[in-house]
Each structure stands twice: as structure tokens, then as C-alpha cells.
C-alpha positions in Angstrom: -16.1 -5.9 -18.5 -16.8 -8.0 -15.4 -15.3 -7.2 -12.0 -12.9 -9.9 -10.8 -14.3 -12.1 -8.0 -12.0 -11.9 -4.9 -12.4 -14.4 -2.2 -11.8 -13.0 1.3 -9.8 -13.1 3.5 -6.9 -12.9 1.1 -3.4 -11.6 0.8 -3.3 -8.2 -0.9 -0.3 -6.2 -2.0 -0.4 -2.4 -2.4 2.4 -0.6 -4.3 3.0 2.7 -2.5 5.1 5.4 -4.3 6.6 8.5 -2.9 9.8 10.4 -2.3 10.9 9.4 1.3 11.1 5.7 2.1 11.0 6.3 5.9 7.8 8.4 5.7 6.2 5.8 3.3 7.0 3.0 5.8 5.5 5.0 8.7 2.3 5.8 6.7 1.9 2.1 5.7 2.4 0.8 9.2 0.0 3.3 10.7 -2.6 2.8 8.0 -2.6 -1.0 8.3 -2.5 -1.1 12.1 -3.3 -3.2 14.0 -2.6 -5.8 11.3 0.9 -6.9 10.6 2.2 -5.7 7.2 5.2 -6.9 5.3 7.0 -4.0 3.6 9.6 -4.6 0.9 11.4 -2.2 -1.4 10.2 -2.5 -5.0 12.0 0.1 -7.1 13.7 3.5 -7.2 13.3 5.9 -10.1 16.3 6.4 -12.4 16.9 9.8 -10.9 16.5 8.5 -7.3 13.7 10.9 -6.6 10.9 8.4 -6.1 10.7 5.1 -4.4 8.1 2.3 -4.5 7.4 0.0 -1.6 5.2 -3.1 -1.6 2.9 -3.5 1.4 1.6 -7.0 1.8 -1.1 -8.0 4.3 -4.2 -10.0 4.8 -7.5 -8.1 4.1 -10.7 -9.6 5.5 -13.2 -8.0 3.1 -13.6 -5.5 0.3 -14.4 -2.6 2.6 -11.1 -3.1 4.5 -9.2 -3.4 1.2 -10.7 -0.2 -0.2 -10.4 1.7 3.1 -6.7 1.0 3.3 -6.3 2.0 -0.4 -8.1 5.3 0.2 -6.2 6.1 3.3 -2.9 5.5 1.6 -3.9 7.4 -1.5 -4.9 10.5 0.6 -1.8 10.5 2.9 0.7 13.3 2.5 3.9 12.0 1.3 2.3 9.4 -1.0 2.2 10.2 -4.7 0.5 7.0 -6.0 -1.0 3.8 -4.8 -1.4 0.8 -7.1 
């Protein structure tokens, strides 16, 4: 399978999943700084334990896109990043 070709800069959306919305927002803002990031609520699990937030921002290149992904993924309080 061929990797998709992404033209940079582009708008990218990360779906960040965890238990505490406030902590997730803080992690997203600090990870994406100094760039502005638009954070919107995506979903809450049926039991209310997990929340997913969409983090939308402009990424300038693949290294920045992957760096943000890795930082989010390895942050305490974040269960998954899509």
C-alpha cells in the first residue's frame, strides 16, 4: 500500500481520548503551543468515563505533525490519539 501524499502546510485534526476533559485540553494547548489550536468535544463514552476531543491546527511539515502526535500519545492523561 502506498502512503498518502500530504501537501504541507495543511490543517490536521487529532482525536485525543482520555478521562478528564480539562486535563486533555491543557495537554493539547501546551503540546501545540505556540500555534493556535481549535478544540471541540467529539464524543463521550456510554458510561461517561472517557471523552474524545478534536484538536485542529495547521501543521507545517511531517516532522511537526508526527512530533505533536508523539507528544500527545505519550502524555499522562491521554489514553489514545487518532
